[in-house]
KOLGU-4560 file (N, C-alpha, C; in nm, 3 decimals, padded with zeros to 5 digits):
<recs>
<n_xx: -01.911 n_yy: 01.063 n_zz: 15.336 ca_xx: -01.819 ca_yy: 01.050 ca_zz: 15.449 c_xx: -01.691 c_yy: 00.980 c_zz: 15.402 mol: A seq: 1 type: MET>
<n_xx: -01.578 n_yy: 01.036 n_zz: 15.437 ca_xx: -01.449 ca_yy: 00.981 ca_zz: 15.393 c_xx: -01.418 c_yy: 00.851 c_zz: 15.467 mol: A seq: 2 type: ALA>
<n_xx: -01.348 n_yy: 00.763 n_zz: 15.395 ca_xx: -01.305 ca_yy: 00.639 ca_zz: 15.458 c_xx: -01.197 c_yy: 00.668 c_zz: 15.560 mol: A seq: 3 type: GLU>
<n_xx: -01.183 n_yy: 00.578 n_zz: 15.657 ca_xx: -01.084 ca_yy: 00.592 ca_zz: 15.762 c_xx: -00.943 c_yy: 00.589 c_zz: 15.704 mol: A seq: 4 type: LYS>
<n_xx: -00.856 n_yy: 00.671 n_zz: 15.759 ca_xx: -00.717 ca_yy: 00.675 ca_zz: 15.718 c_xx: -00.649 c_yy: 00.544 c_zz: 15.755 mol: A seq: 5 type: LEU>
<n_xx: -00.579 n_yy: 00.484 n_zz: 15.659 ca_xx: -00.504 ca_yy: 00.361 ca_zz: 15.682 c_xx: -00.355 c_yy: 00.393 c_zz: 15.676 mol: A seq: 6 type: ALA>
<n_xx: -00.281 n_yy: 00.342 n_zz: 15.775 ca_xx: -00.137 ca_yy: 00.365 ca_zz: 15.781 c_xx: -00.068 c_yy: 00.232 c_zz: 15.805 mol: A seq: 7 type: ILE>
<n_xx: 00.032 n_yy: 00.202 n_zz: 15.722 ca_xx: 00.113 ca_yy: 00.082 ca_zz: 15.739 c_xx: 00.259 c_yy: 00.128 c_zz: 15.748 mol: A seq: 8 type: VAL>
<n_xx: 00.328 n_yy: 00.082 n_zz: 15.853 ca_xx: 00.467 ca_yy: 00.119 ca_zz: 15.874 c_xx: 00.553 c_yy: -00.006 c_zz: 15.856 mol: A seq: 9 type: VAL>
<n_xx: 00.642 n_yy: -00.003 n_zz: 15.759 ca_xx: 00.736 ca_yy: -00.112 ca_zz: 15.732 c_xx: 00.860 c_yy: -00.085 c_zz: 15.816 mol: A seq: 10 type: TRP>
<n_xx: 00.900 n_yy: -00.182 n_zz: 15.900 ca_xx: 01.008 ca_yy: -00.162 ca_zz: 15.997 c_xx: 01.099 c_yy: -00.283 c_zz: 16.004 mol: A seq: 11 type: VAL>
<n_xx: 01.208 n_yy: -00.268 n_zz: 16.082 ca_xx: 01.291 ca_yy: -00.382 ca_zz: 16.120 c_xx: 01.336 c_yy: -00.361 c_zz: 16.263 mol: A seq: 12 type: LYS>
<n_xx: 01.367 n_yy: -00.469 n_zz: 16.330 ca_xx: 01.415 ca_yy: -00.460 ca_zz: 16.469 c_xx: 01.544 c_yy: -00.380 c_zz: 16.474 mol: A seq: 13 type: ARG>
<n_xx: 01.557 n_yy: -00.299 n_zz: 16.579 ca_xx: 01.678 ca_yy: -00.222 ca_zz: 16.599 c_xx: 01.688 c_yy: -00.095 c_zz: 16.517 mol: A seq: 14 type: GLY>
<n_xx: 01.587 n_yy: -00.060 n_zz: 16.443 ca_xx: 01.588 ca_yy: 00.059 ca_zz: 16.358 c_xx: 01.538 c_yy: 00.179 c_zz: 16.439 mol: A seq: 15 type: CYS>
<n_xx: 01.628 n_yy: 00.273 n_zz: 16.468 ca_xx: 01.591 ca_yy: 00.391 ca_zz: 16.546 c_xx: 01.491 c_yy: 00.480 c_zz: 16.471 mol: A seq: 16 type: ASP>
<n_xx: 01.510 n_yy: 00.494 n_zz: 16.340 ca_xx: 01.416 ca_yy: 00.574 ca_zz: 16.261 c_xx: 01.276 c_yy: 00.512 c_zz: 16.263 mol: A seq: 17 type: TYR>
<n_xx: 01.270 n_yy: 00.380 n_zz: 16.260 ca_xx: 01.141 ca_yy: 00.310 ca_zz: 16.265 c_xx: 01.071 c_yy: 00.338 c_zz: 16.397 mol: A seq: 18 type: CYS>
<n_xx: 01.146 n_yy: 00.331 n_zz: 16.507 ca_xx: 01.090 ca_yy: 00.359 ca_zz: 16.639 c_xx: 01.041 c_yy: 00.503 c_zz: 16.647 mol: A seq: 19 type: ALA>
<n_xx: 01.115 n_yy: 00.595 n_zz: 16.588 ca_xx: 01.076 ca_yy: 00.736 ca_zz: 16.587 c_xx: 00.942 c_yy: 00.754 c_zz: 16.516 mol: A seq: 20 type: GLU>
<n_xx: 00.924 n_yy: 00.689 n_zz: 16.403 ca_xx: 00.799 ca_yy: 00.698 ca_zz: 16.327 c_xx: 00.684 c_yy: 00.640 c_zz: 16.409 mol: A seq: 21 type: VAL>
<n_xx: 00.703 n_yy: 00.522 n_zz: 16.465 ca_xx: 00.597 ca_yy: 00.459 ca_zz: 16.544 c_xx: 00.561 c_yy: 00.544 c_zz: 16.666 mol: A seq: 22 type: LYS>
<n_xx: 00.660 n_yy: 00.599 n_zz: 16.733 ca_xx: 00.634 ca_yy: 00.685 ca_zz: 16.849 c_xx: 00.557 c_yy: 00.810 c_zz: 16.810 mol: A seq: 23 type: ASN>
<n_xx: 00.593 n_yy: 00.869 n_zz: 16.696 ca_xx: 00.523 ca_yy: 00.988 ca_zz: 16.647 c_xx: 00.376 c_yy: 00.957 c_zz: 16.619 mol: A seq: 24 type: TYR>
<n_xx: 00.351 n_yy: 00.849 n_zz: 16.545 ca_xx: 00.213 ca_yy: 00.813 ca_zz: 16.511 c_xx: 00.131 c_yy: 00.783 c_zz: 16.636 mol: A seq: 25 type: LEU>
<n_xx: 00.191 n_yy: 00.715 n_zz: 16.732 ca_xx: 00.123 ca_yy: 00.685 ca_zz: 16.858 c_xx: 00.091 c_yy: 00.814 c_zz: 16.932 mol: A seq: 26 type: THR>
<n_xx: 00.188 n_yy: 00.903 n_zz: 16.940 ca_xx: 00.168 ca_yy: 01.032 ca_zz: 17.008 c_xx: 00.056 c_yy: 01.112 c_zz: 16.944 mol: A seq: 27 type: LYS>
<n_xx: 00.045 n_yy: 01.102 n_zz: 16.811 ca_xx: -00.060 ca_yy: 01.174 ca_zz: 16.738 c_xx: -00.196 c_yy: 01.103 c_zz: 16.745 mol: A seq: 28 type: GLU>
<n_xx: -00.200 n_yy: 00.987 n_zz: 16.808 ca_xx: -00.325 ca_yy: 00.913 ca_zz: 16.821 c_xx: -00.371 c_yy: 00.846 c_zz: 16.693 mol: A seq: 29 type: GLY>
<n_xx: -00.277 n_yy: 00.817 n_zz: 16.604 ca_xx: -00.310 ca_yy: 00.754 ca_zz: 16.476 c_xx: -00.290 c_yy: 00.603 c_zz: 16.484 mol: A seq: 30 type: LEU>
<n_xx: -00.389 n_yy: 00.529 n_zz: 16.441 ca_xx: -00.378 ca_yy: 00.383 ca_zz: 16.435 c_xx: -00.291 c_yy: 00.345 c_zz: 16.316 mol: A seq: 31 type: ASP>
<n_xx: -00.211 n_yy: 00.240 n_zz: 16.332 ca_xx: -00.128 ca_yy: 00.194 ca_zz: 16.222 c_xx: -00.099 c_yy: 00.046 c_zz: 16.238 mol: A seq: 32 type: PHE>
<n_xx: -00.070 n_yy: -00.016 n_zz: 16.125 ca_xx: -00.026 ca_yy: -00.156 ca_zz: 16.122 c_xx: 00.124 c_yy: -00.157 c_zz: 16.098 mol: A seq: 33 type: GLN>
<n_xx: 00.189 n_yy: -00.264 n_zz: 16.144 ca_xx: 00.333 ca_yy: -00.277 ca_zz: 16.127 c_xx: 00.363 c_yy: -00.400 c_zz: 16.042 mol: A seq: 34 type: VAL>
<n_xx: 00.453 n_yy: -00.384 n_zz: 15.945 ca_xx: 00.508 ca_yy: -00.496 ca_zz: 15.870 c_xx: 00.656 c_yy: -00.501 c_zz: 15.904 mol: A seq: 35 type: VAL>
<n_xx: 00.699 n_yy: -00.607 n_zz: 15.971 ca_xx: 00.838 ca_yy: -00.622 ca_zz: 16.013 c_xx: 00.914 c_yy: -00.700 c_zz: 15.907 mol: A seq: 36 type: ASP>
<n_xx: 01.014 n_yy: -00.634 n_zz: 15.847 ca_xx: 01.092 ca_yy: -00.699 ca_zz: 15.740 c_xx: 01.215 c_yy: -00.772 c_zz: 15.794 mol: A seq: 37 type: VAL>
<n_xx: 01.236 n_yy: -00.767 n_zz: 15.926 ca_xx: 01.350 ca_yy: -00.835 ca_zz: 15.985 c_xx: 01.344 c_yy: -00.983 c_zz: 15.950 mol: A seq: 38 type: THR>
<n_xx: 01.450 n_yy: -01.036 n_zz: 15.893 ca_xx: 01.458 ca_yy: -01.177 ca_zz: 15.854 c_xx: 01.353 c_yy: -01.218 c_zz: 15.751 mol: A seq: 39 type: ASP>
<n_xx: 01.298 n_yy: -01.121 n_zz: 15.678 ca_xx: 01.197 ca_yy: -01.151 ca_zz: 15.575 c_xx: 01.235 c_yy: -01.077 c_zz: 15.447 mol: A seq: 40 type: HIS>
<n_xx: 01.332 n_yy: -01.130 n_zz: 15.377 ca_xx: 01.379 ca_yy: -01.064 ca_zz: 15.256 c_xx: 01.269 c_yy: -01.051 c_zz: 15.151 mol: A seq: 41 type: ASP>
<n_xx: 01.172 n_yy: -01.142 n_zz: 15.154 ca_xx: 01.062 ca_yy: -01.132 ca_zz: 15.057 c_xx: 00.982 c_yy: -01.004 c_zz: 15.079 mol: A seq: 42 type: GLU>
<n_xx: 00.976 n_yy: -00.954 n_zz: 15.203 ca_xx: 00.907 ca_yy: -00.827 ca_zz: 15.230 c_xx: 00.985 c_yy: -00.710 c_zz: 15.169 mol: A seq: 43 type: GLN>
<n_xx: 01.118 n_yy: -00.720 n_zz: 15.175 ca_xx: 01.200 ca_yy: -00.615 ca_zz: 15.113 c_xx: 01.183 c_yy: -00.616 c_zz: 14.961 mol: A seq: 44 type: ARG>
<n_xx: 01.160 n_yy: -00.734 n_zz: 14.905 ca_xx: 01.133 ca_yy: -00.744 ca_zz: 14.760 c_xx: 01.005 c_yy: -00.668 c_zz: 14.724 mol: A seq: 45 type: GLU>
<n_xx: 00.907 n_yy: -00.674 n_zz: 14.813 ca_xx: 00.783 ca_yy: -00.599 ca_zz: 14.790 c_xx: 00.811 c_yy: -00.450 c_zz: 14.789 mol: A seq: 46 type: ILE>
<n_xx: 00.890 n_yy: -00.403 n_zz: 14.887 ca_xx: 00.926 ca_yy: -00.261 ca_zz: 14.890 c_xx: 01.001 c_yy: -00.221 c_zz: 14.764 mol: A seq: 47 type: LEU>
<n_xx: 01.091 n_yy: -00.308 n_zz: 14.719 ca_xx: 01.168 ca_yy: -00.281 ca_zz: 14.596 c_xx: 01.073 c_yy: -00.266 c_zz: 14.477 mol: A seq: 48 type: GLN>
<n_xx: 00.977 n_yy: -00.356 n_zz: 14.467 ca_xx: 00.883 ca_yy: -00.353 ca_zz: 14.354 c_xx: 00.791 c_yy: -00.231 c_zz: 14.361 mol: A seq: 49 type: ALA>
<n_xx: 00.745 n_yy: -00.196 n_zz: 14.479 ca_xx: 00.650 ca_yy: -00.086 ca_zz: 14.493 c_xx: 00.715 c_yy: 00.052 c_zz: 14.486 mol: A seq: 50 type: LYS>
<n_xx: 00.830 n_yy: 00.067 n_zz: 14.553 ca_xx: 00.887 ca_yy: 00.200 ca_zz: 14.572 c_xx: 01.033 c_yy: 00.214 c_zz: 14.528 mol: A seq: 51 type: TYR>
<n_xx: 01.094 n_yy: 00.104 n_zz: 14.486 ca_xx: 01.232 ca_yy: 00.111 ca_zz: 14.442 c_xx: 01.332 c_yy: 00.122 c_zz: 14.555 mol: A seq: 52 type: GLY>
<n_xx: 01.291 n_yy: 00.085 n_zz: 14.677 ca_xx: 01.380 ca_yy: 00.089 ca_zz: 14.794 c_xx: 01.374 c_yy: -00.044 c_zz: 14.867 mol: A seq: 53 type: VAL>
<n_xx: 01.479 n_yy: -00.073 n_zz: 14.942 ca_xx: 01.481 ca_yy: -00.193 ca_zz: 15.026 c_xx: 01.499 c_yy: -00.156 c_zz: 15.173 mol: A seq: 54 type: ARG>
<n_xx: 01.510 n_yy: -00.027 n_zz: 15.201 ca_xx: 01.533 ca_yy: 00.017 ca_zz: 15.339 c_xx: 01.401 c_yy: 00.051 c_zz: 15.407 mol: A seq: 55 type: TYR>
<n_xx: 01.407 n_yy: 00.064 n_zz: 15.538 ca_xx: 01.293 ca_yy: 00.104 ca_zz: 15.618 c_xx: 01.336 c_yy: 00.219 c_zz: 15.709 mol: A seq: 56 type: VAL>
<n_xx: 01.245 n_yy: 00.297 n_zz: 15.760 ca_xx: 01.102 ca_yy: 00.280 ca_zz: 15.752 c_xx: 01.045 c_yy: 00.331 c_zz: 15.619 mol: A seq: 57 type: PRO>
<n_xx: 00.939 n_yy: 00.266 n_zz: 15.578 ca_xx: 00.853 ca_yy: 00.313 ca_zz: 15.471 c_xx: 00.714 c_yy: 00.321 c_zz: 15.532 mol: A seq: 58 type: VAL>
<n_xx: 00.646 n_yy: 00.431 n_zz: 15.507 ca_xx: 00.512 ca_yy: 00.450 ca_zz: 15.562 c_xx: 00.414 c_yy: 00.462 c_zz: 15.446 mol: A seq: 59 type: VAL>
<n_xx: 00.314 n_yy: 00.376 n_zz: 15.446 ca_xx: 00.207 ca_yy: 00.383 ca_zz: 15.345 c_xx: 00.086 c_yy: 00.448 c_zz: 15.411 mol: A seq: 60 type: GLU>
<n_xx: 00.031 n_yy: 00.549 n_zz: 15.345 ca_xx: -00.082 ca_yy: 00.624 ca_zz: 15.398 c_xx: -00.189 c_yy: 00.631 c_zz: 15.291 mol: A seq: 61 type: ILE>
<n_xx: -00.313 n_yy: 00.607 n_zz: 15.329 ca_xx: -00.417 ca_yy: 00.621 ca_zz: 15.228 c_xx: -00.557 c_yy: 00.601 c_zz: 15.279 mol: A seq: 62 type: GLY>
<n_xx: -00.648 n_yy: 00.606 n_zz: 15.184 ca_xx: -00.791 ca_yy: 00.583 ca_zz: 15.208 c_xx: -00.842 c_yy: 00.498 c_zz: 15.092 mol: A seq: 63 type: ARG>
<n_xx: -00.914 n_yy: 00.395 n_zz: 15.123 ca_xx: -00.970 ca_yy: 00.311 ca_zz: 15.019 c_xx: -00.863 c_yy: 00.255 c_zz: 14.929 mol: A seq: 64 type: GLY>
<n_xx: -00.874 n_yy: 00.282 n_zz: 14.800 ca_xx: -00.778 ca_yy: 00.232 ca_zz: 14.702 c_xx: -00.672 c_yy: 00.336 c_zz: 14.666 mol: A seq: 65 type: HIS>
<n_xx: -00.674 n_yy: 00.449 n_zz: 14.733 ca_xx: -00.581 ca_yy: 00.557 ca_zz: 14.704 c_xx: -00.482 c_yy: 00.569 c_zz: 14.818 mol: A seq: 66 type: THR>
<n_xx: -00.353 n_yy: 00.560 n_zz: 14.788 ca_xx: -00.252 ca_yy: 00.568 ca_zz: 14.893 c_xx: -00.123 c_yy: 00.624 c_zz: 14.837 mol: A seq: 67 type: TYR>
<n_xx: -00.033 n_yy: 00.656 n_zz: 14.926 ca_xx: 00.102 ca_yy: 00.697 ca_zz: 14.886 c_xx: 00.202 c_yy: 00.635 c_zz: 14.982 mol: A seq: 68 type: ARG>
<n_xx: 00.321 n_yy: 00.616 n_zz: 14.933 ca_xx: 00.429 ca_yy: 00.563 ca_zz: 15.014 c_xx: 00.527 c_yy: 00.674 c_zz: 15.047 mol: A seq: 69 type: GLY>
<n_xx: 00.562 n_yy: 00.685 n_zz: 15.174 ca_xx: 00.660 ca_yy: 00.784 ca_zz: 15.218 c_xx: 00.791 c_yy: 00.708 c_zz: 15.242 mol: A seq: 70 type: VAL>
<n_xx: 00.888 n_yy: 00.733 n_zz: 15.156 ca_xx: 01.016 ca_yy: 00.662 ca_zz: 15.166 c_xx: 01.129 c_yy: 00.753 c_zz: 15.215 mol: A seq: 71 type: THR>
<n_xx: 01.106 n_yy: 00.882 n_zz: 15.216 ca_xx: 01.209 ca_yy: 00.976 ca_zz: 15.261 c_xx: 01.211 c_yy: 00.979 c_zz: 15.414 mol: A seq: 72 type: GLU>
<n_xx: 01.330 n_yy: 00.973 n_zz: 15.471 ca_xx: 01.344 ca_yy: 00.974 ca_zz: 15.616 c_xx: 01.317 c_yy: 01.113 c_zz: 15.672 mol: A seq: 73 type: LEU>
<n_xx: 01.267 n_yy: 01.116 n_zz: 15.795 ca_xx: 01.245 ca_yy: 01.242 ca_zz: 15.864 c_xx: 01.098 c_yy: 01.268 c_zz: 15.890 mol: A seq: 74 type: GLY>
<n_xx: 01.068 n_yy: 01.309 n_zz: 16.012 ca_xx: 00.929 ca_yy: 01.336 ca_zz: 16.048 c_xx: 00.866 c_yy: 01.450 c_zz: 15.971 mol: A seq: 75 type: LEU>
<n_xx: 00.939 n_yy: 01.555 n_zz: 15.931 ca_xx: 00.874 ca_yy: 01.661 ca_zz: 15.853 c_xx: 00.811 c_yy: 01.608 c_zz: 15.723 mol: A seq: 76 type: PRO>
<n_xx: 00.877 n_yy: 01.515 n_zz: 15.658 ca_xx: 00.822 ca_yy: 01.457 ca_zz: 15.535 c_xx: 00.695 c_yy: 01.377 c_zz: 15.565 mol: A seq: 77 type: THR>
<n_xx: 00.697 n_yy: 01.300 n_zz: 15.673 ca_xx: 00.579 ca_yy: 01.223 ca_zz: 15.712 c_xx: 00.464 c_yy: 01.316 c_zz: 15.750 mol: A seq: 78 type: LEU>
<n_xx: 00.492 n_yy: 01.421 n_zz: 15.826 ca_xx: 00.388 ca_yy: 01.516 ca_zz: 15.864 c_xx: 00.323 c_yy: 01.580 c_zz: 15.741 mol: A seq: 79 type: GLU>
<n_xx: 00.405 n_yy: 01.618 n_zz: 15.645 ca_xx: 00.354 ca_yy: 01.678 ca_zz: 15.521 c_xx: 00.265 c_yy: 01.579 c_zz: 15.447 mol: A seq: 80 type: LYS>
<n_xx: 00.308 n_yy: 01.455 n_zz: 15.436 ca_xx: 00.230 ca_yy: 01.352 ca_zz: 15.366 c_xx: 00.097 c_yy: 01.329 c_zz: 15.436 mol: A seq: 81 type: ALA>
<n_xx: 00.097 n_yy: 01.326 n_zz: 15.568 ca_xx: -00.028 ca_yy: 01.307 ca_zz: 15.643 c_xx: -00.124 c_yy: 01.423 c_zz: 15.617 mol: A seq: 82 type: LEU>
<n_xx: -00.074 n_yy: 01.545 n_zz: 15.614 ca_xx: -00.160 ca_yy: 01.661 ca_zz: 15.584 c_xx: -00.219 c_yy: 01.650 c_zz: 15.444 mol: A seq: 83 type: ARG>
<n_xx: -00.136 n_yy: 01.610 n_zz: 15.347 ca_xx: -00.184 ca_yy: 01.598 ca_zz: 15.209 c_xx: -00.292 c_yy: 01.491 c_zz: 15.197 mol: A seq: 84 type: GLU>
<n_xx: -00.271 n_yy: 01.377 n_zz: 15.260 ca_xx: -00.368 ca_yy: 01.268 ca_zz: 15.251 c_xx: -00.499 c_yy: 01.307 c_zz: 15.318 mol: A seq: 85 type: VAL>
<n_xx: -00.492 n_yy: 01.383 n_zz: 15.426 ca_xx: -00.614 ca_yy: 01.429 ca_zz: 15.494 c_xx: -00.703 c_yy: 01.509 c_zz: 15.400 mol: A seq: 86 type: GLU>
<n_xx: -00.645 n_yy: 01.573 n_zz: 15.300 ca_xx: -00.721 ca_yy: 01.657 ca_zz: 15.207 c_xx: -00.784 c_yy: 01.578 c_zz: 15.093 mol: A seq: 87 type: LYS>
<n_xx: -00.741 n_yy: 01.453 n_zz: 15.074 ca_xx: -00.791 ca_yy: 01.373 ca_zz: 14.962 c_xx: -00.940 c_yy: 01.349 c_zz: 14.972 mol: A seq: 88 type: TRP>
<n_xx: -01.007 n_yy: 01.357 n_zz: 14.859 ca_xx: -01.145 ca_yy: 01.314 ca_zz: 14.851 c_xx: -01.149 c_yy: 01.168 c_zz: 14.809 mol: A seq: 89 type: GLY>
<n_xx: -01.266 n_yy: 01.108 n_zz: 14.811 ca_xx: -01.278 ca_yy: 00.967 ca_zz: 14.777 c_xx: -01.243 c_yy: 00.938 c_zz: 14.632 mol: A seq: 90 type: LEU>
<n_xx: -01.256 n_yy: 01.037 n_zz: 14.543 ca_xx: -01.227 ca_yy: 01.011 ca_zz: 14.403 c_xx: -01.090 c_yy: 01.064 c_zz: 14.360 mol: A seq: 91 type: ASP>
<n_xx: -01.004 n_yy: 01.097 n_zz: 14.456 ca_xx: -00.869 ca_yy: 01.143 ca_zz: 14.424 c_xx: -00.783 c_yy: 01.025 c_zz: 14.383 mol: A seq: 92 type: SER>
<n_xx: -00.686 n_yy: 01.052 n_zz: 14.299 ca_xx: -00.590 ca_yy: 00.948 ca_zz: 14.259 c_xx: -00.451 c_yy: 01.006 c_zz: 14.279 mol: A seq: 93 type: VAL>
<n_xx: -00.363 n_yy: 00.928 n_zz: 14.338 ca_xx: -00.225 ca_yy: 00.973 ca_zz: 14.359 c_xx: -00.133 c_yy: 00.889 c_zz: 14.275 mol: A seq: 94 type: TYR>
</recs>
């Protein structure tokens, strides 16, 4: 049995793209956690180290120890990433 899909959305206050992502995930019935980088430059340093970006939204999607970060803006990219992750087996590596 596959592990539950984990989704983390990195956001900041006032970000319309961030709200769009959160609304989409809610509409799709997907549970997600939020990391708010507003006034937390150390959180942006984490994004820089992991993905080479300091902007939001960034969406991390995965199962177990296997995940991917979606840094490109736009719901079509997020939808594609969600479909790809749904296909992962427990021993897949990205």
